[in-house]
KOLDREN-142355 format. One record per residue: x, y, z negated of N, C-alpha, C in turn. Coordinates in nm, 4 decimals, m for minus. Layout:
% KOLDREN-142355
X	Y	Z	X	Y	Z	X	Y	Z;
...
% end
This chain:
% KOLDREN-142355
m4.1435	2.1730	m2.4705	m3.9863	2.2517	m2.4549	m3.9958	2.2713	m2.6041;
m3.8828	2.3735	m2.6700	m3.8797	2.4039	m2.8432	m3.7665	2.4914	m2.8298;
m3.7327	2.5677	m2.9471	m3.5454	2.6296	m2.9846	m3.5755	2.5553	m3.0462;
m3.4470	2.5797	m3.1047	m3.3846	2.5077	m3.2096	m3.2199	2.5656	m3.1365;
m3.1388	2.5339	m3.2588	m2.9883	2.5469	m3.3014	m2.9090	2.4808	m3.2656;
m2.7909	2.4724	m3.1571	m2.6892	2.3685	m3.0872	m2.5300	2.4540	m3.1279;
m2.4580	2.3537	m3.1247	m2.3522	2.3623	m3.2337	m2.1914	2.3652	m3.0675;
m2.1387	2.4310	m3.0604	m2.0345	2.4962	m2.9753	m1.9583	2.3703	m3.0568;
m1.8682	2.1769	m3.0028	m1.9018	2.1388	m3.1174	m1.6278	2.2170	m3.1083;
m1.6361	2.2759	m2.9555	m1.5542	2.3616	m2.9405	m1.5232	2.5275	m2.9865;
m1.6325	2.5821	m3.0352	m1.5607	2.6474	m3.1403	m1.6037	2.6464	m3.2940;
m1.7014	2.5510	m3.3323	m1.7178	2.4661	m3.4688	m1.5656	2.4553	m3.5603;
m1.5554	2.5077	m3.6751	m1.4058	2.4841	m3.7516	m1.4541	2.3938	m3.8438;
m1.5508	2.3609	m3.8552	m1.5870	2.3288	m3.9764	m1.5898	2.3393	m4.1167;
m1.6334	2.4968	m4.0991	m1.6333	2.5489	m4.2572	m1.7686	2.5042	m4.3470;
m1.7940	2.4584	m4.2038	m2.0007	2.3734	m4.3193	m2.0353	2.5715	m4.4331;
m2.0124	2.6609	m4.3366	m2.1159	2.7843	m4.3909	m2.2897	2.7812	m4.3113;
m2.3003	2.6858	m4.2512	m2.3562	2.6433	m4.1287	m2.4872	2.6621	m4.2377;
m2.4361	2.4765	m4.3232	m2.5183	2.3998	m4.4093	m2.5715	2.4849	m4.5070;
m2.4384	2.5452	m4.5596	m2.5324	2.6822	m4.6743	m2.6124	2.7595	m4.6517;
m2.6348	2.8111	m4.5657	m2.6861	2.9526	m4.4934	m2.8875	2.8369	m4.4384;
m2.8958	2.7015	m4.4183	m2.9879	2.6906	m4.3398	m3.1102	2.6681	m4.4469;
m3.2341	2.7195	m4.4859	m3.2480	2.6830	m4.5954	m3.3681	2.5382	m4.5880;
m3.3708	2.4767	m4.4798	m3.4434	2.3462	m4.4630	m3.3615	2.2221	m4.4935;
m3.3347	2.1509	m4.5776	m3.2684	2.0021	m4.6370	m3.2389	1.8952	m4.6072;
m3.0907	1.8467	m4.5181	m3.0701	1.7682	m4.4534	m3.0752	1.7995	m4.3039;
m3.0976	1.9817	m4.1963	m3.1519	1.9972	m4.1218	m2.9897	1.9919	m4.0966;
m2.8589	2.0452	m4.1408	m2.6984	2.0920	m4.0677	m2.6387	1.9338	m4.1228;
m2.5999	1.8920	m4.0908	m2.4519	1.7383	m4.1798	m2.3260	1.8087	m4.0818;
m2.2672	1.7393	m4.2238	m2.1576	1.7158	m4.2053	m2.0764	1.6050	m4.1045;
m2.0011	1.5583	m3.9675	m1.9434	1.5051	m3.9633	m1.8201	1.4360	m4.0121;
m1.7586	1.4069	m4.0800	m1.6297	1.3581	m4.0993	m1.5603	1.2747	m4.0383;
m1.6400	1.2566	m3.8918	m1.5406	1.2019	m3.8047	m1.4163	1.3280	m3.7264;
m1.5225	1.3352	m3.7303	m1.5015	1.5277	m3.5958	m1.4354	1.6627	m3.7212;
m1.5184	1.6544	m3.8058	m1.5143	1.7113	m3.9539	m1.5272	1.8825	m3.7909;
m1.6659	1.8108	m3.8548	m1.7724	1.9407	m3.7215	m1.9140	1.9120	m3.7507;
m2.0219	1.9545	m3.7923	m2.1218	2.0142	m3.7959	m2.2165	1.9614	m3.7245;
m2.3360	1.8661	m3.7348	m2.3819	1.8358	m3.6088	m2.6134	1.8476	m3.7167;
m2.6178	1.8949	m3.5963	m2.7457	1.9605	m3.6028	m2.8847	1.9189	m3.5644;
m3.0591	1.8458	m3.6645	m3.0671	1.7814	m3.6426	m3.2217	1.9091	m3.5622;
m3.1896	1.8703	m3.4263	m3.2874	1.9513	m3.3281	m3.3731	1.9827	m3.3940;
m3.4810	1.8424	m3.3749	m3.5832	1.7670	m3.4492	m3.6375	1.8727	m3.5339;
m3.5525	1.8952	m3.6819	m3.5788	1.9466	m3.7344	m3.5183	2.0605	m3.7968;
m3.4888	2.1144	m3.6559	m3.4815	2.2492	m3.6609	m3.6247	2.3930	m3.6749;
m3.5759	2.5124	m3.7483	m3.7025	2.6361	m3.7448	m3.6800	2.7136	m3.7125;
m3.5608	2.7008	m3.6662	m3.5037	2.8489	m3.5227	m3.5424	2.9241	m3.5978;
m3.4976	2.8952	m3.7069	m3.4754	3.0852	m3.8241	m3.3601	3.1210	m3.8161;
m3.2768	3.1047	m3.7050	m3.1253	3.1770	m3.6965	m3.0489	3.2148	m3.7696;
m3.0873	3.1223	m3.9496	m2.9644	3.1959	m4.0319	m2.8665	3.1345	m4.0378;
m2.8143	3.0276	m3.9466	m2.7275	2.9394	m3.9170	m2.5997	3.0429	m3.8840;
m2.7265	3.0890	m3.7309	m2.6178	3.1103	m3.6313	m2.5752	3.2805	m3.6794;
m2.6477	3.3605	m3.8192	m2.6041	3.4620	m3.8629	m2.4861	3.4093	m4.0110;
m2.4728	3.2999	m4.0382	m2.3797	3.2484	m4.1089	m2.2567	3.2125	m4.0458;
m2.2673	3.1431	m3.9321	m2.1122	3.0782	m3.8831	m2.0128	3.2485	m3.8447;
m1.8980	3.2163	m3.9157	m1.8191	3.2765	m3.8650	m1.7133	3.2838	m3.7794;
m1.7715	3.1263	m3.7218	m1.7175	3.1257	m3.5347	m1.8307	3.1012	m3.3986;
m1.9210	3.1304	m3.4586	m1.9906	3.1637	m3.3475	m2.0058	3.0772	m3.2615;
m1.9993	2.9644	m3.3288	m2.0016	2.7948	m3.3247	m2.1535	2.7489	m3.3000;
m2.3017	2.8583	m3.3611	m2.3933	2.7951	m3.3069	m2.4206	2.8823	m3.2681;
m2.5616	2.8721	m3.1269	m2.6513	2.8923	m3.0688	m2.7737	2.8907	m3.0464;
m2.8759	2.9449	m3.0912	m3.0524	2.9202	m3.0433	m3.0849	2.9199	m2.8964;
m3.0700	2.7679	m2.8856	m3.0893	2.7093	m2.7486	m3.2520	2.6520	m2.6975;
m3.3285	2.6357	m2.5874	m3.4340	2.6293	m2.5136	m3.3974	2.3955	m2.5126;
m3.4683	2.4146	m2.5438	m3.5089	2.1737	m2.5562	m3.6047	2.1704	m2.4773;
m3.5598	2.0459	m2.4031	m3.7116	1.9243	m2.3589	m3.7535	1.8102	m2.4207;
m3.8287	1.8752	m2.4572	m3.8459	1.7228	m2.5036	m3.8350	1.5588	m2.4888;
m3.8109	1.4831	m2.6031	m3.6884	1.3859	m2.5084	m3.8339	1.2785	m2.6044;
% end
């Protein structure tokens, strides 16, 4: 089990501010099809900067199961 950021697709407005706030490259990517962000949970360092940078409060840190 580990902690990582997770996006609530209903709340995400596609502003991409979370991408700019993430210190790790390519952890958060923009999906052009649905105009929402996607977070690679395995690469997330749980720094919570994306949570702070998200104006729509669409990102939270959650406990995930290893798969």
